[in-house]
C-alpha positions as CSV (number, residue, x, y, z in Angstrom):
1,X,0.0,280.8,36.4
2,X,-1.0,281.2,40.1
3,X,0.9,283.5,42.4
4,X,-0.2,281.4,45.4
5,X,2.7,279.9,47.4
6,X,0.6,277.6,49.5
7,X,1.9,274.4,47.8
8,X,5.6,275.5,48.5
9,X,4.8,276.1,52.1
10,X,2.9,272.8,52.5
11,X,6.1,270.9,51.5
12,X,8.3,272.9,53.8
13,X,7.0,273.0,57.4
14,X,8.0,275.9,59.6
15,X,9.7,274.7,62.8
16,X,9.7,277.1,65.8
17,X,13.1,278.0,67.1
18,X,14.9,276.6,64.1
19,X,16.6,278.4,61.2
20,X,15.6,276.4,58.1
21,X,17.4,277.5,55.0
22,X,18.1,276.1,51.5
23,X,19.8,276.9,48.3
24,X,17.7,276.9,45.0
25,X,18.3,277.9,41.4
26,X,16.1,280.8,40.3
27,X,14.4,281.1,37.0
28,X,17.3,283.3,35.8
29,X,19.7,280.5,36.5
30,X,21.4,282.2,39.5
31,X,21.7,280.8,43.0
32,X,19.1,281.9,45.5
33,X,18.9,281.4,49.2
34,X,15.5,280.8,51.0
35,X,14.6,281.0,54.7
36,X,11.4,279.5,56.0
37,X,9.6,281.9,58.4
38,X,6.2,281.5,60.1
39,X,4.3,283.3,57.5
40,X,6.1,282.3,54.4
41,X,9.6,282.4,52.8
42,X,12.3,284.9,52.5
43,X,14.1,284.6,49.2
44,X,17.6,286.4,48.6
45,X,20.1,286.5,45.9
46,X,23.2,284.5,46.9
47,X,25.6,287.3,45.5
48,X,25.7,291.1,45.8
49,X,22.7,292.7,47.3
50,X,20.2,290.0,48.7
51,X,17.3,291.8,47.0
52,X,18.9,291.9,43.7
53,X,18.7,295.6,43.3
54,X,21.6,297.8,42.0
55,X,21.3,301.2,43.8
56,X,22.4,303.9,41.5
57,X,23.9,301.2,39.2
58,X,26.1,299.8,42.0
59,X,26.2,296.2,43.5
60,X,25.4,297.7,46.9
61,X,24.2,300.9,48.4
62,X,27.4,301.2,50.6
63,X,29.5,301.0,47.5
64,X,27.6,304.0,46.0
65,X,28.2,306.1,49.1
66,X,31.8,305.1,49.2
67,X,32.2,306.2,45.6
68,X,30.4,309.5,46.5
69,X,32.8,310.0,49.4
70,X,35.8,309.5,47.2
71,X,34.5,312.1,44.7
72,X,34.0,314.5,47.7
73,X,37.6,314.0,48.8
74,X,38.9,314.6,45.3
75,X,37.1,317.9,45.2
76,X,38.3,319.0,48.7
77,X,41.9,318.1,48.7
78,X,41.4,314.7,50.3
79,X,39.3,316.2,53.2
80,X,35.9,314.7,54.2
81,X,34.9,317.0,57.0
82,X,31.9,318.4,55.3
83,X,30.7,315.0,54.0
84,X,27.7,313.5,55.5
85,X,24.6,311.2,55.0
86,X,21.1,312.3,55.9
87,X,18.7,310.3,58.1
88,X,16.8,308.9,55.1
89,X,20.1,307.6,53.6
90,X,21.0,306.1,56.9
91,X,17.6,304.3,56.9
92,X,18.3,302.8,53.5
93,X,21.7,301.6,54.6
94,X,20.2,300.1,57.7
95,X,17.7,298.1,55.4
96,X,20.8,296.9,53.4
97,X,22.5,295.9,56.6
98,X,19.5,293.8,57.7
99,X,19.3,292.1,54.3
100,X,22.9,291.1,54.6
101,X,22.3,289.9,58.1
102,X,19.4,287.7,57.1
103,X,21.7,286.2,54.3
104,X,24.5,285.5,56.6
105,X,22.2,283.6,58.9
106,X,21.2,281.4,55.9
107,X,24.7,280.9,54.8
108,X,25.7,279.9,58.3
109,X,23.0,277.3,58.5
110,X,24.2,276.0,55.1
111,X,27.8,275.8,56.3
112,X,28.9,278.4,53.7
113,X,31.3,280.1,56.1
114,X,33.2,282.0,53.5
115,X,30.0,283.7,52.4
116,X,29.1,284.5,56.1
117,X,32.6,286.1,56.4
118,X,32.0,288.1,53.3
119,X,28.6,289.4,54.3
120,X,29.6,290.2,57.9
121,X,32.6,292.1,56.6
122,X,30.1,294.2,54.5
123,X,27.9,294.8,57.6
124,X,30.8,295.9,59.8
125,X,32.1,298.2,57.0
126,X,28.6,299.8,56.7
127,X,28.4,300.3,60.5
128,X,31.7,302.1,60.5
129,X,30.7,304.3,57.6
130,X,27.4,305.3,59.2
131,X,29.1,306.0,62.5
132,X,31.7,308.3,60.8
133,X,29.4,310.1,58.4
134,X,25.8,310.2,59.7
135,X,24.6,313.8,59.9
136,X,23.1,313.1,63.3
137,X,25.5,311.5,65.8
138,X,22.8,309.6,67.6
139,X,21.9,307.7,64.3
140,X,25.5,306.5,64.0
141,X,25.4,305.3,67.6
142,X,22.1,303.5,67.1
143,X,23.6,301.5,64.3
144,X,26.1,300.0,66.7
145,X,23.5,297.7,68.3
146,X,24.2,295.4,65.3
147,X,27.9,295.2,65.9
148,X,28.1,292.5,68.7
149,X,26.0,290.0,66.9
150,X,27.8,290.6,63.6
151,X,31.2,290.1,65.3
152,X,30.0,287.0,67.0
153,X,28.7,285.5,63.8
154,X,31.8,286.3,61.8
155,X,34.0,284.8,64.6
156,X,31.9,281.6,64.5
157,X,32.3,281.4,60.8
158,X,36.0,282.0,60.7
159,X,36.6,279.8,63.8
160,X,34.6,276.9,62.4
161,X,36.7,277.0,59.2
162,X,39.9,276.7,61.3
163,X,38.4,273.8,63.3
164,X,37.5,271.9,60.3
165,X,41.3,271.8,59.5
166,X,42.0,271.1,63.2
167,X,43.9,274.5,63.5
168,X,42.9,274.9,67.2
169,X,45.4,277.6,68.1
170,X,44.2,279.8,65.2
171,X,40.6,279.2,66.2
172,X,41.3,280.1,69.8
173,X,43.2,283.2,68.8
174,X,40.3,284.3,66.7
175,X,37.7,283.8,69.5
176,X,39.9,285.5,72.1
177,X,40.5,288.5,69.7
178,X,36.8,288.8,69.2
179,X,36.1,288.8,73.0
180,X,38.7,291.5,73.4
181,X,37.1,293.5,70.6
182,X,33.7,293.3,72.1
183,X,34.9,294.3,75.6
184,X,36.6,297.3,74.1
185,X,33.5,298.2,72.2
186,X,31.3,298.0,75.3
187,X,33.9,300.2,77.2
188,X,33.9,302.8,74.4
189,X,30.1,302.9,74.4
190,X,30.1,303.4,78.2
191,X,28.4,300.1,78.9
192,X,31.0,298.2,81.0
193,X,28.3,296.1,82.5
194,X,27.8,294.3,79.2
195,X,31.3,292.8,79.4
196,X,29.7,290.3,81.9
197,X,26.1,290.5,80.7
198,X,26.5,290.3,76.9
199,X,25.0,287.3,75.4
200,X,27.6,287.4,72.5
201,X,30.6,287.6,75.0
202,X,29.1,284.7,77.1
203,X,28.5,282.6,74.0
204,X,32.1,283.1,72.7
205,X,33.6,282.4,76.1
206,X,31.6,279.1,76.3
207,X,32.8,278.2,72.8
208,X,36.4,279.1,73.7
209,X,36.2,276.5,76.6
210,X,34.8,273.9,74.2
211,X,37.6,274.5,71.7
212,X,40.3,274.4,74.6
213,X,38.9,271.1,75.7
214,X,38.8,269.6,72.2
215,X,42.3,270.8,71.6
216,X,43.6,269.2,74.8
217,X,41.9,265.9,73.9
218,X,43.6,266.1,70.4
219,X,47.0,267.0,71.7
220,X,49.6,264.2,71.3
221,X,50.5,262.7,74.7
222,X,53.9,263.0,76.1
223,X,55.8,259.8,77.0
224,X,55.2,260.5,80.6
225,X,51.4,260.9,80.0
226,X,51.4,257.6,78.1
227,X,53.1,255.8,81.0
228,X,50.6,257.5,83.4
229,X,47.7,256.3,81.3
230,X,49.1,252.7,81.3
231,X,49.6,252.9,85.0
232,X,46.0,253.9,85.5
233,X,44.9,250.9,83.4
234,X,47.2,248.5,85.3
235,X,45.9,249.6,88.7
236,X,42.3,249.1,87.5
237,X,43.1,245.6,86.2
238,X,44.9,244.9,89.5
239,X,48.2,244.1,87.6
240,X,50.2,245.4,90.6
241,X,53.6,244.1,89.3
242,X,53.2,246.0,86.0
243,X,52.0,249.0,87.9
244,X,55.1,249.0,90.1
245,X,57.3,248.8,87.0
246,X,55.5,251.7,85.4
247,X,55.8,253.7,88.7
248,X,59.6,253.2,88.6
249,X,59.8,254.3,84.9
250,X,57.8,257.4,85.6
251,X,60.0,258.2,88.7
252,X,63.2,257.9,86.7
253,X,61.8,260.3,84.0
254,X,61.7,263.1,86.6
255,X,59.1,265.7,87.2
256,X,60.1,267.7,84.1
257,X,60.8,264.9,81.7
258,X,58.7,264.6,78.6
């Protein structure tokens, strides 16, 4: 059996600037995700670690370190001051974060927003862990470059689920909370200029405007608004007698009437 994947690539063209992903069933019967890239295909397991490995017998490397931390606390009266992870361990955790990032992109493209939320939760927990326990502080800080994009992707996934049920208020609340979180993050990092220049903040602000506009369009009209709409149509149709009658009805309702 040939290991050449040329036939697969011929049937799946790479499109510059597009995220092309699909779900397939592996030879082992489990779900796999594939992403088309310019030089081939990335394939990931749909569950647990994307590469299918079980570091130290655990579903993820982060889980291994969390268990190690818990054992350390048990030996030190609940304290974790002396616990740390070395640069090599941090590098391996970074590799895991990147794998989860690639899979979250695939799942977003496939509209599996619950999976996106799950994987971005893992990434954010991983970033917090490295920031708290990296032996070298600058390593923990360097990991934070992944936080804005992860927050944005998670917010998009959660917000889209709300919108699918027409829960506009919940969606807007989610986006506003994410923007505030990003602003606080940039302030804590001493990068206040990113509050205005961040691509993620800008993207979420624009999306918030779109949601607000859509919510306004979907909002049921008050009686006054219905009359005003009829008045506008009557004027356009030059039905002045009807327009005058509608004006009288609106005037009687009063400025604050609904």
